[in-house]
Backbone bond lengths (Angstrom), bond angles and torsions (degrees), N, CA, C in turn:
res aa  C-N    CA-C-N  psi(-1)  N-CA   C-N-CA  omega(-1)  CA-C   N-CA-C  phi
1 X - - - 1.434 - - 1.533 108.89 -
2 X 1.299 116.31 142.12 1.461 121.66 176.77 1.519 110.86 -91.47
3 X 1.310 115.26 141.63 1.458 121.72 172.79 1.520 106.30 -112.90
4 X 1.330 115.65 128.83 1.456 121.33 -179.22 1.516 109.26 -106.78
5 X 1.325 115.87 122.26 1.457 122.94 175.09 1.522 106.94 -94.16
6 X 1.324 116.48 128.89 1.459 121.01 -178.36 1.516 110.32 -129.23
7 X 1.312 114.95 140.31 1.454 121.84 179.73 1.522 107.73 -161.52
8 X 1.327 115.59 163.66 1.464 118.87 172.31 1.523 110.18 -64.60
9 X 1.336 116.33 -19.01 1.459 121.96 -179.65 1.521 112.59 -83.74
10 X 1.330 118.04 -9.16 1.460 121.55 179.14 1.515 111.74 144.75
11 X 1.329 114.96 -179.23 1.463 121.42 177.66 1.519 109.30 -130.52
12 X 1.324 114.75 158.41 1.453 121.36 -176.85 1.517 107.83 -156.62
13 X 1.318 117.68 138.79 1.460 121.90 175.09 1.523 109.11 -120.03
14 X 1.340 115.49 138.85 1.467 122.54 178.29 1.519 108.31 -141.53
15 X 1.323 115.78 153.64 1.447 119.35 171.88 1.528 108.47 -69.71
16 X 1.325 115.76 146.87 1.464 119.77 -176.18 1.518 113.45 -62.53
17 X 1.332 118.54 -29.67 1.464 119.94 179.85 1.527 112.31 -68.95
18 X 1.323 117.16 -14.90 1.463 122.36 174.36 1.528 109.73 -99.98
19 X 1.322 116.90 -45.29 1.466 121.74 -173.46 1.525 113.32 -67.27
20 X 1.318 118.59 -43.85 1.468 120.68 -176.01 1.532 111.65 -62.92
21 X 1.339 119.94 -46.18 1.469 118.24 175.91 1.534 112.87 -61.37
22 X 1.328 117.96 -34.28 1.464 120.32 177.26 1.524 110.43 -66.80
23 X 1.331 116.90 -40.21 1.467 120.45 176.74 1.525 110.29 -60.97
24 X 1.321 116.53 -41.04 1.462 120.22 179.71 1.529 111.26 -67.48
25 X 1.331 117.46 -35.62 1.464 120.52 176.07 1.529 110.77 -65.11
26 X 1.329 116.84 -27.30 1.466 121.33 177.53 1.522 111.31 -75.45
27 X 1.332 117.27 -9.74 1.453 120.82 -177.45 1.515 113.30 97.05
28 X 1.325 116.82 8.20 1.456 122.24 179.52 1.534 108.40 -92.20
29 X 1.312 116.45 161.41 1.466 120.61 -179.39 1.521 112.96 -70.93
30 X 1.319 117.13 -21.16 1.457 121.11 -175.53 1.512 112.46 92.13
31 X 1.315 116.94 7.45 1.464 122.52 179.32 1.525 110.19 -65.80
32 X 1.339 114.20 136.33 1.464 120.81 176.30 1.515 106.56 -127.91
33 X 1.319 120.15 125.76 1.461 130.04 1.88 1.532 110.85 -82.12
34 X 1.314 114.01 160.00 1.455 121.28 177.26 1.524 108.91 -167.48
35 X 1.340 115.36 -169.04 1.460 120.13 -178.22 1.518 109.58 -159.39
36 X 1.314 114.76 166.70 1.457 121.49 173.32 1.523 107.46 -130.63
37 X 1.321 115.44 132.01 1.461 121.19 -178.22 1.527 110.69 -78.54
38 X 1.333 116.32 155.28 1.472 119.96 -177.60 1.527 113.47 -53.97
39 X 1.333 117.57 -39.78 1.467 119.66 -177.57 1.529 113.07 -71.69
40 X 1.345 117.49 -16.13 1.462 121.35 179.57 1.525 113.11 -95.35
41 X 1.318 116.99 -11.09 1.465 120.90 -176.02 1.530 113.13 -64.22
42 X 1.337 120.80 -46.06 1.467 118.65 -178.25 1.531 114.12 -56.73
43 X 1.324 118.03 -42.53 1.465 120.73 179.52 1.532 110.94 -67.67
44 X 1.332 117.08 -42.33 1.463 120.98 179.00 1.523 110.45 -64.34
45 X 1.303 116.53 -40.80 1.463 121.84 178.78 1.528 110.54 -63.82
46 X 1.307 116.91 -42.94 1.467 121.02 178.78 1.526 110.93 -62.90
47 X 1.345 117.63 -42.48 1.464 121.18 178.30 1.521 110.66 -63.31
48 X 1.340 117.15 -42.90 1.461 120.86 -179.36 1.525 110.81 -64.52
49 X 1.321 117.22 -46.77 1.466 120.63 179.60 1.528 110.87 -61.64
50 X 1.321 117.24 -41.90 1.455 121.74 179.79 1.528 111.03 -62.66
51 X 1.323 116.59 -44.06 1.465 120.85 179.54 1.521 111.54 -65.29
52 X 1.315 116.79 -40.11 1.464 121.07 179.24 1.525 110.14 -64.82
53 X 1.335 116.94 -44.68 1.458 120.61 178.91 1.520 111.19 -63.20
54 X 1.321 117.44 -39.65 1.459 121.58 -179.77 1.523 111.81 -64.78
55 X 1.325 116.75 -31.91 1.458 120.81 -178.48 1.524 112.74 -96.03
56 X 1.329 117.54 6.15 1.464 120.95 -178.52 1.520 113.27 -77.73
57 X 1.322 116.93 -18.91 1.462 119.59 179.31 1.523 108.63 -62.60
58 X 1.334 117.53 132.92 1.467 119.97 -177.99 1.520 111.72 -62.81
59 X 1.306 116.21 128.44 1.462 121.61 177.88 1.520 109.33 -87.00
60 X 1.300 116.68 134.24 1.460 120.35 176.55 1.507 113.83 85.57
61 X 1.313 119.19 -0.21 1.461 121.68 177.54 1.505 113.21 75.41
62 X 1.311 115.73 -174.60 1.467 122.10 -176.24 1.518 112.13 -67.21
63 X 1.319 117.30 -30.19 1.465 120.67 -178.91 1.513 112.13 -62.38
64 X 1.320 116.55 -38.27 1.465 120.59 -179.85 1.520 110.69 -66.01
65 X 1.322 118.14 -41.08 1.462 121.41 178.90 1.517 110.55 -64.85
66 X 1.327 117.75 -41.69 1.460 121.74 179.31 1.521 110.27 -63.35
67 X 1.325 116.89 -41.94 1.452 121.40 179.54 1.522 111.14 -61.42
68 X 1.341 117.98 -42.65 1.461 121.28 178.25 1.517 111.09 -63.03
69 X 1.340 117.35 -41.66 1.465 120.61 -179.94 1.515 110.81 -65.07
70 X 1.343 116.86 -37.48 1.462 120.49 179.08 1.526 110.93 -63.77
71 X 1.322 117.06 -30.09 1.457 121.30 179.71 1.524 112.11 -86.51
72 X 1.332 117.73 -3.00 1.447 121.60 177.98 1.517 114.46 85.43
73 X 1.323 118.47 2.48 1.456 121.49 179.99 1.522 109.57 -117.20
74 X 1.312 115.30 121.16 1.456 120.65 176.08 1.528 106.48 -110.18
75 X 1.333 117.65 117.89 1.465 119.54 -177.25 1.525 111.79 -65.96
76 X 1.329 115.08 148.66 1.460 121.25 177.08 1.521 106.92 -85.75
77 X 1.321 116.15 126.51 1.461 120.28 -176.95 1.522 111.41 -75.47
78 X 1.325 114.95 159.74 1.458 120.55 175.62 1.526 110.29 -60.27
79 X 1.320 116.44 -37.93 1.466 120.74 178.94 1.532 110.33 -59.15
80 X 1.326 117.01 -44.72 1.461 120.69 -179.97 1.524 111.16 -65.42
81 X 1.311 117.14 -39.31 1.468 120.55 -179.38 1.529 111.42 -69.98
82 X 1.332 116.61 -36.14 1.463 121.08 -176.57 1.526 113.10 -81.37
83 X 1.315 118.03 -21.69 1.461 122.29 -173.06 1.532 113.78 -51.41
84 X 1.339 120.60 -49.04 1.475 119.17 -179.44 1.529 113.01 -63.29
85 X 1.334 117.39 -37.53 1.460 120.44 178.86 1.529 110.82 -69.55
86 X 1.317 117.09 -39.54 1.463 120.90 176.82 1.523 110.27 -60.41
87 X 1.324 116.83 -45.04 1.468 120.44 178.66 1.526 111.56 -61.49
88 X 1.334 117.06 -43.17 1.463 120.75 179.51 1.529 110.05 -62.89
89 X 1.317 117.57 -44.12 1.459 120.88 179.51 1.528 111.39 -64.60
90 X 1.322 117.53 -38.75 1.469 120.55 177.74 1.527 110.96 -63.31
91 X 1.338 116.61 -43.04 1.470 119.95 178.39 1.528 110.67 -65.60
92 X 1.330 116.85 -41.04 1.466 120.66 179.72 1.529 110.57 -64.55
93 X 1.330 116.94 -38.11 1.467 120.33 178.43 1.524 110.37 -64.74
94 X 1.326 117.20 -42.08 1.469 120.88 179.36 1.531 111.42 -65.34
95 X 1.337 116.06 -37.00 1.461 120.27 -178.12 1.534 112.39 -89.91
96 X 1.328 117.03 -1.85 1.461 123.19 179.32 1.530 111.33 54.49
97 X 1.335 115.52 52.44 1.456 120.03 179.02 1.534 110.22 -130.82
98 X 1.330 115.59 155.77 1.451 121.22 -178.33 1.525 111.05 -76.62
99 X 1.338 115.04 164.74 1.461 122.11 174.20 1.520 106.82 -124.58
100 X 1.317 116.15 125.43 1.459 123.30 178.85 1.510 108.99 -109.03
101 X 1.324 117.47 150.48 1.457 119.74 173.44 1.519 109.38 -141.06
102 X 1.322 113.84 145.09 1.479 121.14 179.21 1.507 110.21 -150.24
């Protein structure tokens, strides 16, 4: 299922298996549909960025990454998955507008 994030700052669609964990990293319950108010965005954004940075360290060392490349599959990092949502939240914070998702 797709989850669509909507705001005056822009729109974004993500699959729910990616979006719900990101919402939970922001400190939200992961409920769909829902929203975040402008005054709550900075704290949620900080939590999301902190969680992404904490999980950016390569798991399994260099050998695991080499093994994945040899098999032709390179996993998508949490940072890459979170990047569009982080950008949307940053724009919404600057424009002082809410972000809704359904």
